C-alpha positions in Angstrom: -56.2 26.8 19.9 -52.8 25.9 18.4 -49.9 25.6 20.7 -47.4 28.4 20.6 -43.9 26.9 20.9 -41.5 28.4 23.4 -38.7 28.3 20.8 -39.9 31.7 19.6 -39.2 33.2 23.0 -36.2 31.2 24.2 -32.9 30.1 22.8 -30.3 27.8 24.3 -27.7 30.3 23.0 -29.1 32.9 25.5 -29.7 30.5 28.4 -27.8 28.2 30.6 -28.6 24.5 30.2 -30.2 24.4 33.6 -32.6 27.1 32.6 -33.4 25.6 29.2 -34.4 22.3 30.9 -36.9 24.1 33.1 -38.2 26.6 30.6 -38.2 25.1 27.1 -41.2 23.2 25.8 -43.8 25.4 27.6 -46.6 27.3 25.9 -46.4 31.1 26.0 -50.0 32.2 25.2 -52.1 33.8 27.9 -54.1 31.3 29.9 -52.1 28.3 28.8 -51.2 25.7 31.4 -47.5 25.8 32.4 -47.3 22.0 31.7 -48.9 20.4 28.6 -51.7 18.4 30.1 -52.0 14.6 29.7 -54.5 14.0 26.8 -55.6 10.4 26.6 -57.0 10.6 23.1 -56.5 8.3 20.1 -58.3 10.5 17.5 -59.3 14.1 16.9 -62.1 16.0 15.2 -61.1 16.4 11.6 -60.3 19.8 10.1 -57.2 21.2 11.6 -53.9 19.6 12.6 -54.1 16.3 14.4 -56.2 13.5 13.0 -54.9 10.2 14.6 -52.6 9.8 17.6 -50.4 7.2 15.9 -49.6 9.7 13.1 -49.6 13.2 14.5 -49.2 12.3 18.1 -50.8 13.9 21.1 -50.1 17.2 22.9 -46.9 16.7 24.9 -44.7 15.2 22.2 -43.7 18.6 21.0 -42.6 19.7 24.4 -40.3 16.7 25.0 -38.9 16.9 21.5 -38.3 20.7 21.8 -36.4 20.4 25.0 -34.1 17.5 23.8 -33.8 18.7 20.3 -32.6 22.1 21.4 -30.3 20.6 24.0 -28.5 18.3 21.6 -28.7 20.6 18.6 -30.8 18.5 16.3 -34.3 17.3 15.4 -35.8 15.1 18.1 -38.2 12.3 17.6 -39.9 10.5 20.5 -40.6 6.8 20.6 -42.4 4.2 22.8 -39.0 2.9 24.1 -35.3 3.2 23.6 -35.3 0.1 21.5 -38.0 1.5 19.3 -35.8 4.5 18.7 -32.9 2.2 17.8 -35.1 0.1 15.5 -36.2 3.3 13.6 -32.5 4.2 13.0 -31.7 0.6 11.9 -34.8 0.8 9.6 -32.8 3.3 7.5 -30.1 0.8 6.7 -30.3 -1.0 3.3 -30.1 -4.6 2.4 -26.7 -6.4 2.5 -25.3 -3.6 4.6 -22.2 -3.6 6.8 -22.9 -2.7 10.4 -20.1 -2.0 12.9 -21.0 -2.4 16.6 -18.8 -2.2 19.7 -17.7 -5.3 21.5 -19.3 -4.0 24.7 -22.8 -3.2 23.4 -26.3 -3.3 24.8 -27.6 -6.8 24.2 -30.9 -5.6 22.7 -29.1 -3.7 20.0 -27.0 -6.8 19.2 -30.1 -9.0 19.0 -31.8 -6.5 16.6 -28.8 -6.5 14.3 -28.4 -10.2 14.4 -32.1 -10.7 13.6 -31.5 -8.8 10.4 -28.5 -10.8 9.3 -30.9 -13.4 7.8 -33.8 -11.1 7.0 -31.8 -8.4 5.3 -28.4 -9.9 4.6 -26.6 -7.6 7.0 -23.0 -8.2 7.8 -21.9 -7.4 11.4 -18.4 -6.6 12.6 -17.6 -6.0 16.3 -14.8 -3.6 17.2 -13.3 -2.8 20.7 -14.5 0.5 22.0 -10.9 1.5 22.5 -9.7 0.5 19.0 -10.0 4.0 17.6 -7.9 3.2 14.5 -10.2 0.2 13.8 -13.3 2.4 14.0 -11.7 5.1 11.7 -10.7 2.4 9.2 -14.2 1.0 9.0 -16.0 4.3 8.7 -15.1 4.4 5.0 -16.9 1.1 4.3 -19.7 0.7 6.8 -23.3 1.6 6.3 -23.9 2.0 10.0 -21.4 2.9 12.6 -22.9 2.3 16.0 -21.2 3.5 19.2 -22.0 3.4 22.9 -20.0 5.9 25.0 -19.7 5.2 27.8 -20.4 1.6 27.0 -22.8 -0.7 28.9 -21.6 -2.0 31.4 -17.8 -1.7 31.1 -18.0 2.1 30.9 -15.4 2.5 28.1 -15.4 5.9 26.5 -14.8 6.0 22.8 -12.7 8.6 21.0 -15.9 10.1 19.5 -14.1 13.3 18.4 -11.7 11.3 16.3 -14.2 8.7 15.0 -16.9 11.2 14.1 -14.4 13.3 12.1 -13.3 10.3 10.0 -14.3 10.2 6.3 -17.5 8.0 5.8 -19.2 6.6 2.8 -22.0 8.5 1.3 -25.4 7.7 2.8 -24.0 6.0 5.9 -25.2 6.7 9.4 -23.0 7.2 12.5 -25.1 6.8 15.6 -24.3 7.2 19.3 -26.2 5.7 22.2 -25.9 8.7 24.6 -28.0 7.2 27.4 -25.2 6.8 30.0 -23.7 10.2 29.4 -27.0 12.1 29.1 -27.2 15.2 27.0 -25.7 17.2 29.9 -22.4 15.4 29.9 -22.1 14.7 26.1 -23.6 16.0 22.8 -22.6 13.6 20.0 -24.1 15.7 17.2 -21.7 18.5 18.0 -18.8 16.1 17.6 -20.1 15.1 14.1 -22.4 12.1 14.8 -25.5 11.8 12.6 -27.9 10.7 15.3 -27.9 10.5 19.1 -30.3 8.2 20.9 -31.5 8.0 24.5 -33.5 5.5 26.4 -35.8 8.0 28.1 -36.7 5.2 30.5 -33.4 6.0 32.3 -32.0 9.4 33.2 -34.5 11.5 31.2 -37.6 10.1 33.0 -35.5 9.4 36.1 -38.1 7.8 38.3 -38.5 4.2 37.1 -42.1 4.9 36.0 -42.1 5.0 32.2 -40.8 3.5 29.0 -39.7 5.8 26.3 -37.0 6.6 23.8 -35.8 9.6 21.8 -33.6 9.9 18.7 -32.1 13.3 17.8 -31.0 13.7 14.2 -28.5 16.3 12.9 -30.1 16.4 9.4 -33.8 17.3 9.2 -34.2 14.8 6.4 -33.1 11.9 8.7 -35.4 13.3 11.4 -38.3 13.1 8.9 -37.3 9.5 8.0 -37.3 8.5 11.6 -40.8 10.0 12.1 -42.0 8.1 9.1 -40.6 4.9 10.6 -42.3 5.7 13.9 -45.7 6.0 12.1 -45.3 2.8 10.1 -44.2 0.7 13.0 -46.7 2.3 15.4 -43.8 3.0 17.8 -45.5 6.0 19.3 -45.2 7.0 23.0 -48.4 7.6 25.0 -49.5 10.9 26.5 -48.8 9.8 30.0 -45.3 8.7 29.1 -44.3 11.9 27.3 -45.8 13.9 30.2 -43.7 12.0 32.7 -40.5 12.2 30.5 -40.8 15.9 30.1 -41.5 16.4 33.9 -38.4 14.2 34.6 -36.3 16.4 32.3 -37.0 19.5 34.4 -34.9 18.1 37.2 -32.3 16.2 35.2 -29.5 18.8 36.1 -30.2 18.5 39.8 -30.5 14.8 39.9 -27.4 14.2 37.8 -25.3 16.6 39.9 -26.3 14.8 43.1 -26.0 11.3 41.8 -22.8 12.0 40.0 -21.2 13.4 43.2 -22.3 10.3 45.0 -20.9 8.0 42.3 -17.5 9.7 42.5 -17.3 9.1 46.3 -18.4 5.5 46.0 -16.1 4.6 43.2 -13.1 5.8 45.2 -14.1 3.8 48.2 -15.0 0.7 46.3 -11.5 0.9 44.6 -10.0 0.5 48.1 -12.3 -2.2 49.4 -10.7 -5.5 50.2 -13.6 -7.5 48.8 -13.6 -5.7 45.4 -11.1 -6.8 42.7 -11.8 -4.2 40.0 -13.7 -0.9 39.7 -14.7 0.6 36.4 -15.7 4.3 36.5 -14.5 6.9 33.9 -13.6 9.4 36.7 -11.0 7.1 38.2 -7.5 7.9 37.0 -6.6 4.3 36.4 -9.7 3.7 34.2 -8.5 2.6 30.8 -10.3 5.5 29.0 -10.0 8.1 31.6 -8.2 10.5 29.2 -11.0 10.3 26.7 -13.5 10.9 29.4 -11.7 14.0 30.6 -11.5 15.3 27.1 -15.1 14.6 26.0 -17.4 14.4 29.0 -18.7 17.3 31.2 -19.1 14.8 34.0 -18.2 11.1 34.6 -21.8 9.8 35.1 -23.6 7.9 37.8 -22.8 4.2 36.8 -20.1 2.1 38.5 -19.2 -1.4 37.5 -17.2 -3.5 39.9 -16.1 -7.1 40.4 -16.6 -8.8 43.7 -14.0 -11.3 44.9 -14.9 -14.9 44.5 -17.5 -16.5 42.2 -20.9 -15.6 40.8 -22.6 -16.8 44.0 -20.6 -14.3 46.0 -21.7 -11.5 43.8 -25.3 -12.6 44.0 -24.9 -12.7 47.8 -23.9 -9.0 47.8 -27.0 -8.1 45.9 -29.2 -10.1 48.2 -27.7 -8.5 51.4 -28.3 -4.9 50.3 -31.0 -3.1 52.3 -31.2 0.4 50.8 -29.9 -0.2 47.3 -32.5 -2.0 45.2 -31.7 -5.3 43.5 -33.2 -4.5 40.1 -32.3 -4.0 36.5 -32.3 -0.7 34.5 -30.6 2.5 35.7 -30.6 6.3 35.9 -33.4 6.8 38.5 -33.5 8.6 41.8 -33.1 5.3 43.6 -29.8 3.3 43.5 -30.1 -0.1 41.8 -27.7 -2.9 41.3 -27.5 -6.2 39.4 -25.1 -8.9 38.2 -25.0 -8.3 34.4 -23.7 -11.8 33.4 -27.0 -13.4 34.1 -28.4 -11.8 31.0 -28.2 -13.4 27.5 -25.5 -12.0 25.3 -23.3 -10.9 28.1 -20.7 -13.7 27.8 -17.9 -11.2 27.5 -18.4 -10.0 31.1 -16.8 -11.3 34.3 -19.2 -13.5 36.2 -18.8 -11.4 39.3 -19.4 -7.9 37.7 -22.0 -5.8 39.4 -23.4 -2.7 37.7 -24.4 -0.1 40.2 -26.6 2.8 39.2 -26.1 5.5 41.9 -29.1 7.5 42.9 -29.6 10.6 45.0 -29.8 9.1 48.4 -27.3 10.3 51.1 -23.9 9.0 50.1 -23.0 7.8 53.6 -26.2 5.7 53.7 -25.3 4.2 50.4 -21.7 3.4 51.5 -22.8 1.8 54.8 -25.2 -0.4 52.8 -22.5 -1.5 50.3 -19.9 -2.0 53.0 -22.1 -4.3 55.1 -23.2 -6.3 52.0 -19.6 -6.8 50.9 -18.5 -8.0 54.3 -17.3 -11.6 54.3 -19.9 -14.0 55.7 
Protein backbone atom coordinates (compact mmCIF):
# COMPACT_ATOMS: atom_id res chain seq x y z
CA UNK A 1 0.00 0.00 0.00
CA UNK A 2 1.29 3.45 -0.85
CA UNK A 3 2.41 5.74 1.92
CA UNK A 4 0.04 8.57 2.84
CA UNK A 5 2.18 11.64 3.55
CA UNK A 6 1.43 13.57 6.70
CA UNK A 7 1.64 16.81 4.75
CA UNK A 8 -2.05 16.39 3.93
CA UNK A 9 -2.92 16.56 7.62
CA UNK A 10 -0.24 18.84 9.04
CA UNK A 11 1.18 22.24 8.19
CA UNK A 12 4.04 24.11 9.76
CA UNK A 13 1.85 27.20 9.55
CA UNK A 14 -0.51 25.67 12.11
CA UNK A 15 2.09 24.01 14.35
CA UNK A 16 5.01 25.07 16.46
CA UNK A 17 8.43 23.94 15.20
CA UNK A 18 8.72 21.53 18.14
CA UNK A 19 5.46 19.82 17.19
CA UNK A 20 6.42 19.69 13.51
CA UNK A 21 9.68 17.91 14.33
CA UNK A 22 7.81 15.22 16.25
CA UNK A 23 4.75 14.83 14.00
CA UNK A 24 5.76 15.42 10.37
CA UNK A 25 6.91 12.57 8.16
CA UNK A 26 4.59 10.00 9.74
CA UNK A 27 2.00 7.93 7.92
CA UNK A 28 -1.67 8.61 8.64
CA UNK A 29 -3.42 5.48 7.36
CA UNK A 30 -4.98 3.06 9.81
CA UNK A 31 -2.60 0.33 10.87
CA UNK A 32 0.54 2.08 9.67
CA UNK A 33 3.59 2.00 11.96
CA UNK A 34 4.27 5.32 13.66
CA UNK A 35 7.86 5.19 12.43
CA UNK A 36 8.71 4.20 8.86
CA UNK A 37 10.45 0.83 9.31
CA UNK A 38 13.98 0.11 8.19
CA UNK A 39 13.79 -1.68 4.84
CA UNK A 40 17.12 -3.21 3.76
CA UNK A 41 16.18 -3.63 0.11
CA UNK A 42 18.06 -2.81 -3.08
CA UNK A 43 15.30 -3.62 -5.59
CA UNK A 44 11.53 -4.00 -5.68
CA UNK A 45 8.91 -6.01 -7.56
CA UNK A 46 8.17 -4.18 -10.79
CA UNK A 47 4.82 -2.67 -11.51
CA UNK A 48 4.17 0.22 -9.12
CA UNK A 49 6.40 2.98 -7.78
CA UNK A 50 9.84 1.89 -6.67
CA UNK A 51 12.09 -0.15 -8.90
CA UNK A 52 15.70 0.23 -7.67
CA UNK A 53 16.93 1.77 -4.42
CA UNK A 54 19.59 3.94 -6.06
CA UNK A 55 16.91 5.62 -8.18
CA UNK A 56 13.68 5.76 -6.20
CA UNK A 57 15.11 5.22 -2.75
CA UNK A 58 13.75 3.14 0.09
CA UNK A 59 10.87 3.89 2.46
CA UNK A 60 12.12 6.45 4.97
CA UNK A 61 13.63 8.97 2.56
CA UNK A 62 10.31 10.73 2.21
CA UNK A 63 9.90 11.12 5.96
CA UNK A 64 13.29 12.75 6.46
CA UNK A 65 12.84 14.99 3.43
CA UNK A 66 9.32 15.97 4.46
CA UNK A 67 10.38 17.08 7.93
CA UNK A 68 13.39 19.10 6.78
CA UNK A 69 11.78 20.45 3.62
CA UNK A 70 8.82 21.74 5.56
CA UNK A 71 11.03 23.14 8.29
CA UNK A 72 13.28 25.11 5.94
CA UNK A 73 10.55 25.94 3.42
CA UNK A 74 11.91 24.16 0.35
CA UNK A 75 12.41 20.88 -1.47
CA UNK A 76 14.69 18.55 0.50
CA UNK A 77 16.95 15.91 -1.05
CA UNK A 78 18.77 13.43 1.19
CA UNK A 79 22.29 12.16 0.47
CA UNK A 80 24.83 9.65 1.74
CA UNK A 81 26.88 12.38 3.45
CA UNK A 82 27.10 16.13 3.83
CA UNK A 83 29.87 16.25 1.23
CA UNK A 84 27.70 14.25 -1.18
CA UNK A 85 25.05 16.96 -0.82
CA UNK A 86 27.65 19.68 -1.45
CA UNK A 87 29.01 17.77 -4.47
CA UNK A 88 25.52 17.59 -5.98
CA UNK A 89 25.17 21.37 -5.64
CA UNK A 90 28.61 21.92 -7.17
CA UNK A 91 27.61 19.56 -9.98
CA UNK A 92 25.18 22.24 -11.18
CA UNK A 93 28.00 24.74 -11.79
CA UNK A 94 29.19 25.09 -15.42
CA UNK A 95 32.67 24.96 -16.88
CA UNK A 96 34.94 28.00 -16.41
CA UNK A 97 32.75 29.25 -13.60
CA UNK A 98 33.60 31.70 -10.84
CA UNK A 99 33.15 30.35 -7.32
CA UNK A 100 33.30 32.57 -4.24
CA UNK A 101 34.07 30.81 -0.96
CA UNK A 102 34.58 32.20 2.56
CA UNK A 103 38.09 32.46 3.95
CA UNK A 104 36.98 30.34 6.91
CA UNK A 105 35.48 27.34 5.11
CA UNK A 106 35.18 23.62 5.73
CA UNK A 107 38.29 22.06 4.21
CA UNK A 108 36.32 19.37 2.34
CA UNK A 109 34.41 22.03 0.42
CA UNK A 110 37.62 23.86 -0.45
CA UNK A 111 39.25 20.62 -1.62
CA UNK A 112 36.25 19.84 -3.85
CA UNK A 113 36.35 23.28 -5.42
CA UNK A 114 40.11 23.14 -5.97
CA UNK A 115 39.87 19.71 -7.59
CA UNK A 116 37.62 21.25 -10.23
CA UNK A 117 39.98 24.12 -10.99
CA UNK A 118 41.83 21.84 -13.40
CA UNK A 119 38.99 19.50 -14.35
CA UNK A 120 36.43 22.19 -15.12
CA UNK A 121 38.40 25.39 -15.34
CA UNK A 122 36.80 26.93 -12.27
CA UNK A 123 38.14 30.15 -10.79
CA UNK A 124 38.00 30.48 -7.02
CA UNK A 125 37.96 33.63 -4.95
CA UNK A 126 38.05 33.68 -1.16
CA UNK A 127 36.31 36.46 0.76
CA UNK A 128 36.32 37.19 4.48
CA UNK A 129 33.03 36.19 6.08
CA UNK A 130 32.75 39.68 7.55
CA UNK A 131 33.39 41.50 4.23
CA UNK A 132 29.73 42.05 3.39
CA UNK A 133 30.50 44.63 0.70
CA UNK A 134 32.89 42.17 -0.94
CA UNK A 135 30.22 39.47 -1.05
CA UNK A 136 27.61 41.83 -2.45
CA UNK A 137 30.02 43.02 -5.13
CA UNK A 138 30.83 39.49 -6.26
CA UNK A 139 27.20 38.35 -6.36
CA UNK A 140 26.80 40.09 -9.72
CA UNK A 141 29.59 38.07 -11.37
CA UNK A 142 29.80 34.72 -9.55
CA UNK A 143 28.27 31.45 -10.69
CA UNK A 144 28.30 30.08 -7.15
CA UNK A 145 28.25 32.06 -3.93
CA UNK A 146 29.02 29.67 -1.07
CA UNK A 147 28.63 30.74 2.56
CA UNK A 148 29.02 29.09 5.95
CA UNK A 149 27.28 30.88 8.76
CA UNK A 150 28.35 30.46 11.49
CA UNK A 151 31.66 29.46 9.93
CA UNK A 152 33.77 26.46 10.87
CA UNK A 153 35.58 26.85 13.23
CA UNK A 154 35.91 30.62 13.78
CA UNK A 155 32.13 30.97 14.22
CA UNK A 156 31.82 34.13 12.17
CA UNK A 157 28.25 35.04 11.22
CA UNK A 158 27.74 36.45 7.73
CA UNK A 159 25.25 39.21 6.96
CA UNK A 160 23.07 36.73 5.09
CA UNK A 161 20.10 39.07 4.98
CA UNK A 162 22.15 41.62 3.04
CA UNK A 163 24.11 39.19 0.87
CA UNK A 164 21.09 37.09 -0.13
CA UNK A 165 19.23 40.24 -1.17
CA UNK A 166 22.03 41.42 -3.48
CA UNK A 167 21.46 41.26 -7.27
CA UNK A 168 22.92 38.07 -8.79
CA UNK A 169 23.66 36.95 -12.31
CA UNK A 170 21.03 34.78 -14.00
CA UNK A 171 21.51 31.07 -13.38
CA UNK A 172 23.83 31.53 -10.41
CA UNK A 173 23.39 29.66 -7.13
CA UNK A 174 23.74 31.07 -3.63
CA UNK A 175 24.21 28.25 -1.15
CA UNK A 176 24.51 28.31 2.63
CA UNK A 177 26.00 25.57 4.78
CA UNK A 178 23.52 25.72 7.65
CA UNK A 179 24.98 22.82 9.65
CA UNK A 180 26.22 24.83 12.64
CA UNK A 181 23.04 26.90 12.98
CA UNK A 182 20.61 24.01 12.39
CA UNK A 183 17.21 24.75 10.83
CA UNK A 184 15.95 25.76 14.28
CA UNK A 185 18.30 28.72 14.61
CA UNK A 186 18.44 29.85 10.97
CA UNK A 187 16.52 29.31 7.71
CA UNK A 188 18.58 30.62 4.80
CA UNK A 189 15.88 30.07 2.17
CA UNK A 190 13.67 32.59 3.93
CA UNK A 191 16.50 35.10 3.66
CA UNK A 192 16.75 34.54 -0.10
CA UNK A 193 19.34 31.75 -0.46
CA UNK A 194 18.80 29.25 -3.29
CA UNK A 195 19.86 26.18 -1.33
CA UNK A 196 20.61 25.26 2.27
CA UNK A 197 22.73 22.24 3.13
CA UNK A 198 23.23 20.19 6.28
CA UNK A 199 25.59 17.47 7.32
CA UNK A 200 22.96 15.21 8.87
CA UNK A 201 25.87 13.45 10.56
CA UNK A 202 25.95 16.34 13.02
CA UNK A 203 22.94 17.90 14.79
CA UNK A 204 20.22 16.22 12.76
CA UNK A 205 21.33 12.69 13.63
CA UNK A 206 22.74 13.89 16.93
CA UNK A 207 24.19 10.61 18.21
CA UNK A 208 27.48 10.03 16.32
CA UNK A 209 26.05 6.93 14.63
CA UNK A 210 25.37 7.84 11.00
CA UNK A 211 26.68 9.58 7.91
CA UNK A 212 24.19 11.65 5.95
CA UNK A 213 23.50 14.94 4.25
CA UNK A 214 20.50 16.95 3.11
CA UNK A 215 20.17 19.80 0.63
CA UNK A 216 17.01 21.92 0.61
CA UNK A 217 16.33 23.90 -2.57
CA UNK A 218 13.98 26.88 -2.79
CA UNK A 219 13.17 26.22 -6.46
CA UNK A 220 11.62 22.81 -7.26
CA UNK A 221 13.61 22.72 -10.52
CA UNK A 222 16.89 22.91 -8.58
CA UNK A 223 15.56 20.22 -6.25
CA UNK A 224 14.91 17.98 -9.27
CA UNK A 225 18.43 18.65 -10.57
CA UNK A 226 19.90 17.66 -7.20
CA UNK A 227 17.91 14.42 -7.24
CA UNK A 228 19.22 13.67 -10.71
CA UNK A 229 22.79 14.27 -9.56
CA UNK A 230 22.18 11.98 -6.59
CA UNK A 231 21.06 9.16 -8.88
CA UNK A 232 23.91 9.58 -11.35
CA UNK A 233 26.56 9.70 -8.63
CA UNK A 234 24.96 6.93 -6.59
CA UNK A 235 25.10 9.23 -3.55
CA UNK A 236 22.08 7.64 -1.92
CA UNK A 237 21.63 7.19 1.83
CA UNK A 238 20.84 3.75 3.21
CA UNK A 239 17.63 2.76 4.94
CA UNK A 240 19.30 2.54 8.36
CA UNK A 241 20.85 6.01 7.97
CA UNK A 242 17.59 7.75 7.03
CA UNK A 243 15.80 5.96 9.87
CA UNK A 244 18.39 7.14 12.39
CA UNK A 245 18.46 10.68 10.98
CA UNK A 246 14.67 10.98 11.18
CA UNK A 247 14.67 9.59 14.71
CA UNK A 248 17.36 12.08 15.66
CA UNK A 249 15.30 14.96 14.25
CA UNK A 250 12.47 14.14 16.64
CA UNK A 251 14.55 15.31 19.61
CA UNK A 252 16.53 18.10 17.92
CA UNK A 253 14.66 20.88 19.72
CA UNK A 254 15.26 19.33 23.13
CA UNK A 255 18.91 18.50 22.46
CA UNK A 256 19.66 21.92 21.00
CA UNK A 257 18.00 23.75 23.88
CA UNK A 258 20.03 21.89 26.51
CA UNK A 259 23.36 21.94 24.66
CA UNK A 260 22.97 25.60 23.73
CA UNK A 261 22.30 26.55 27.33
CA UNK A 262 25.41 24.62 28.37
CA UNK A 263 27.48 26.36 25.68
CA UNK A 264 26.44 29.81 26.83
CA UNK A 265 27.58 29.04 30.39
CA UNK A 266 30.87 27.49 29.30
CA UNK A 267 31.68 30.31 26.87
CA UNK A 268 31.33 32.91 29.64
CA UNK A 269 33.50 30.92 32.02
CA UNK A 270 36.17 30.15 29.44
CA UNK A 271 36.34 33.86 28.57
CA UNK A 272 37.40 34.52 32.17
CA UNK A 273 39.85 31.62 32.49
CA UNK A 274 43.49 32.56 33.00
CA UNK A 275 44.73 29.78 30.69
CA UNK A 276 42.52 30.85 27.76
CA UNK A 277 43.60 33.74 25.53
CA UNK A 278 40.60 33.99 23.20
CA UNK A 279 37.05 32.64 23.09
CA UNK A 280 34.88 32.66 19.96
CA UNK A 281 31.16 32.22 20.52
CA UNK A 282 28.48 34.26 18.71
CA UNK A 283 26.59 34.81 21.95
CA UNK A 284 29.44 36.72 23.60
CA UNK A 285 29.06 40.49 23.33
CA UNK A 286 32.69 40.94 22.27
CA UNK A 287 32.42 38.42 19.44
CA UNK A 288 33.21 40.22 16.15
CA UNK A 289 29.89 39.27 14.55
CA UNK A 290 27.68 39.31 17.63
CA UNK A 291 25.40 41.97 16.10
CA UNK A 292 24.72 39.82 13.03
CA UNK A 293 24.13 36.80 15.27
CA UNK A 294 21.58 38.70 17.35
CA UNK A 295 19.80 39.84 14.21
CA UNK A 296 19.70 36.57 12.31
CA UNK A 297 19.97 33.62 14.69
CA UNK A 298 17.26 32.30 16.97
CA UNK A 299 20.03 30.88 19.18
CA UNK A 300 23.81 31.09 19.33
CA UNK A 301 24.54 27.40 18.88
CA UNK A 302 26.53 24.78 20.74
CA UNK A 303 30.04 25.23 19.28
CA UNK A 304 32.78 27.16 21.07
CA UNK A 305 36.28 27.79 19.71
CA UNK A 306 38.95 28.93 22.14
CA UNK A 307 42.71 29.44 22.15
CA UNK A 308 44.81 27.95 24.92
CA UNK A 309 47.82 29.84 26.25
CA UNK A 310 51.16 28.51 25.05
CA UNK A 311 51.94 26.37 22.00
CA UNK A 312 50.33 23.53 20.08
CA UNK A 313 51.60 21.00 22.60
CA UNK A 314 49.82 22.81 25.40
CA UNK A 315 46.53 22.62 23.50
CA UNK A 316 47.10 18.92 22.81
CA UNK A 317 47.73 18.43 26.50
CA UNK A 318 44.34 19.91 27.37
CA UNK A 319 42.63 17.47 25.01
CA UNK A 320 44.54 14.52 26.47
CA UNK A 321 43.72 15.42 30.08
CA UNK A 322 39.97 15.61 29.58
CA UNK A 323 38.03 12.76 31.19
CA UNK A 324 34.37 13.45 30.36
CA UNK A 325 34.66 15.42 27.13
CA UNK A 326 35.67 13.14 24.26
CA UNK A 327 38.81 13.91 22.23
CA UNK A 328 37.25 13.32 18.81
CA UNK A 329 36.40 15.05 15.57
CA UNK A 330 32.91 15.95 14.30
CA UNK A 331 30.27 17.72 16.36
CA UNK A 332 26.60 18.21 17.12
CA UNK A 333 26.01 15.04 19.15
CA UNK A 334 24.66 14.40 22.63
CA UNK A 335 28.21 13.95 23.94
CA UNK A 336 30.70 16.82 24.10
CA UNK A 337 33.73 16.53 21.82
CA UNK A 338 36.87 18.58 21.38
CA UNK A 339 39.79 18.71 18.96
CA UNK A 340 42.66 20.94 17.88
CA UNK A 341 41.63 21.99 14.37
CA UNK A 342 45.04 23.08 13.06
CA UNK A 343 46.15 19.44 12.81
CA UNK A 344 43.95 19.03 9.72
CA UNK A 345 45.09 19.85 6.19
CA UNK A 346 43.80 23.12 4.79
CA UNK A 347 43.56 24.79 8.19
CA UNK A 348 46.66 26.95 7.97
CA UNK A 349 44.66 30.11 8.70
CA UNK A 350 43.89 28.91 12.22
CA UNK A 351 45.88 29.53 15.41
CA UNK A 352 47.90 26.45 16.40
CA UNK A 353 46.30 26.44 19.84
CA UNK A 354 42.65 26.74 18.73
CA UNK A 355 40.38 24.07 20.20
CA UNK A 356 36.88 23.50 18.81
CA UNK A 357 34.48 22.34 21.49
CA UNK A 358 31.13 20.86 20.56
CA UNK A 359 29.03 21.09 23.70
CA UNK A 360 26.66 18.24 24.43
CA UNK A 361 23.80 17.65 26.84
CA UNK A 362 25.76 16.52 29.89
CA UNK A 363 25.38 18.38 33.18
CA UNK A 364 27.06 21.74 32.70
CA UNK A 365 28.90 21.66 36.05
CA UNK A 366 30.46 18.30 35.16
CA UNK A 367 31.60 19.74 31.84
CA UNK A 368 33.09 22.79 33.51
CA UNK A 369 34.90 20.75 36.16
CA UNK A 370 36.44 18.65 33.38
CA UNK A 371 37.55 21.69 31.37
CA UNK A 372 38.92 23.48 34.42
CA UNK A 373 41.07 20.56 35.54
CA UNK A 374 42.37 19.99 31.99
CA UNK A 375 43.31 23.66 31.64
CA UNK A 376 45.21 23.72 34.94
CA UNK A 377 48.93 24.43 34.52
CA UNK A 378 50.96 21.25 34.92
